[in-house]
C-alpha positions as CSV (number, residue, x, y, z in Angstrom):
1,M,116.4,91.7,124.0
2,L,113.7,89.3,122.9
3,V,111.0,92.0,123.0
4,G,113.0,94.2,120.6
5,W,113.4,91.3,118.2
6,L,109.6,90.7,118.2
7,A,108.9,94.3,117.5
8,A,110.9,94.4,114.3
9,P,108.6,92.2,112.2
10,A,105.6,94.5,113.1
11,I,107.4,97.4,111.5
12,V,108.2,95.4,108.4
13,V,104.6,94.2,108.1
14,A,103.3,97.8,108.4
15,S,105.7,98.8,105.6
16,D,104.5,95.9,103.5
17,I,100.9,97.0,103.9
18,D,101.9,100.6,103.0
19,D,103.7,99.4,99.9
20,K,100.7,97.4,98.9
21,K,98.4,100.5,99.4
22,I,100.8,102.6,97.3
23,S,100.9,100.0,94.5
24,I,97.1,99.8,94.4
25,C,96.8,103.6,94.3
26,K,99.4,103.9,91.6
27,C,97.7,101.4,89.4
28,A,94.2,102.9,89.9
29,I,95.4,106.4,89.2
30,G,97.6,105.2,86.3
31,N,94.5,103.6,84.7
32,I,92.2,106.7,84.9
33,M,95.0,109.2,84.0
34,F,96.5,107.0,81.2
35,R,99.9,107.0,82.9
36,N,102.3,104.2,83.6
37,P,102.3,103.5,87.4
38,S,106.1,103.1,87.2
39,I,106.5,106.9,86.8
40,M,104.8,107.5,90.1
41,D,106.1,107.7,93.6
42,G,104.1,107.5,96.7
43,V,103.8,107.7,100.5
44,V,101.2,106.7,103.1
45,E,100.1,109.3,105.6
46,N,97.6,108.5,108.3
47,G,96.7,105.3,106.4
48,I,96.0,107.1,103.1
49,P,98.2,106.5,100.1
50,H,99.3,109.5,98.2
51,V,100.9,109.2,94.8
52,Y,102.6,111.8,92.6
53,Y,104.4,112.2,89.3
54,I,105.7,114.7,86.8
55,R,103.9,114.6,83.5
56,S,106.6,114.3,80.8
57,S,104.7,116.3,78.1
58,D,104.6,119.6,80.1
59,K,106.7,118.9,83.2
60,T,103.7,119.6,85.5
61,F,103.4,118.0,89.0
62,W,100.3,115.9,89.7
63,Q,99.3,114.5,93.1
64,Y,96.4,112.2,94.1
65,K,95.2,110.3,97.1
66,C,93.3,107.1,97.4
67,K,90.9,105.6,99.9
68,I,91.0,101.8,99.5
69,E,88.1,99.7,100.7
70,S,87.6,96.0,99.9
71,G,88.3,95.9,96.2
72,T,87.3,99.6,95.5
73,V,89.5,102.7,95.3
74,F,88.0,106.1,95.8
75,W,90.3,108.9,94.8
76,A,90.8,112.7,94.8
77,K,93.3,115.2,93.7
78,E,95.6,116.0,96.6
79,D,94.1,119.5,97.1
80,E,90.5,118.3,97.0
81,K,88.6,117.8,100.2
82,D,85.9,115.5,98.7
83,W,86.5,112.0,97.5
84,R,85.1,111.1,94.1
85,Y,82.6,108.5,95.4
86,K,80.7,108.6,92.1
87,E,83.8,107.6,90.2
88,P,85.1,104.4,91.9
89,I,87.9,102.3,90.6
90,L,87.5,98.5,91.1
91,Y,90.5,96.2,91.5
92,E,91.4,92.6,92.0
93,I,94.8,91.1,92.8
94,H,95.6,87.7,91.2
95,G,99.0,86.5,92.2
96,N,101.5,88.9,90.7
97,E,99.0,90.9,88.7
98,I,96.4,93.6,89.6
99,S,93.4,94.1,87.4
100,V,92.0,97.7,87.6
101,Y,88.6,98.6,86.2
102,D,87.6,102.3,85.6
103,T,83.8,102.5,86.2
104,I,83.5,105.7,84.2
105,L,85.4,104.8,81.0
106,K,84.5,101.1,81.4
107,R,88.2,100.3,80.9
108,T,90.2,97.4,82.4
109,K,94.0,97.4,82.6
110,I,96.2,94.7,84.1
111,Y,99.5,95.7,85.7
112,P,102.3,93.7,87.3
113,F,101.8,93.7,91.1
114,I,104.5,92.9,93.6
115,Q,103.3,91.8,97.0
């Protein structure tokens, strides 16, 4: 019985890590695509967060994936094999906010961040 009880927090921690990855990915993609991260949903598959949304202007479906490495997000469209390493997105988490910097457009955006 005790072993089962100890296993439960590990599942919660993994879910919290996945939620954090999804949040970082949503904010990064939101910044470069000029979309509010709140319109996006996401999942983590094999450690990679995938986010998606329906664009309200034309009802098209958009999907992206993120590779998160120590303060940097590399991204790709869901159907692309290659990551956009030449277009990294930088981020920093400060308490309940995440600051996201687009290295191509030289644009910073701050979003609420729930940990």
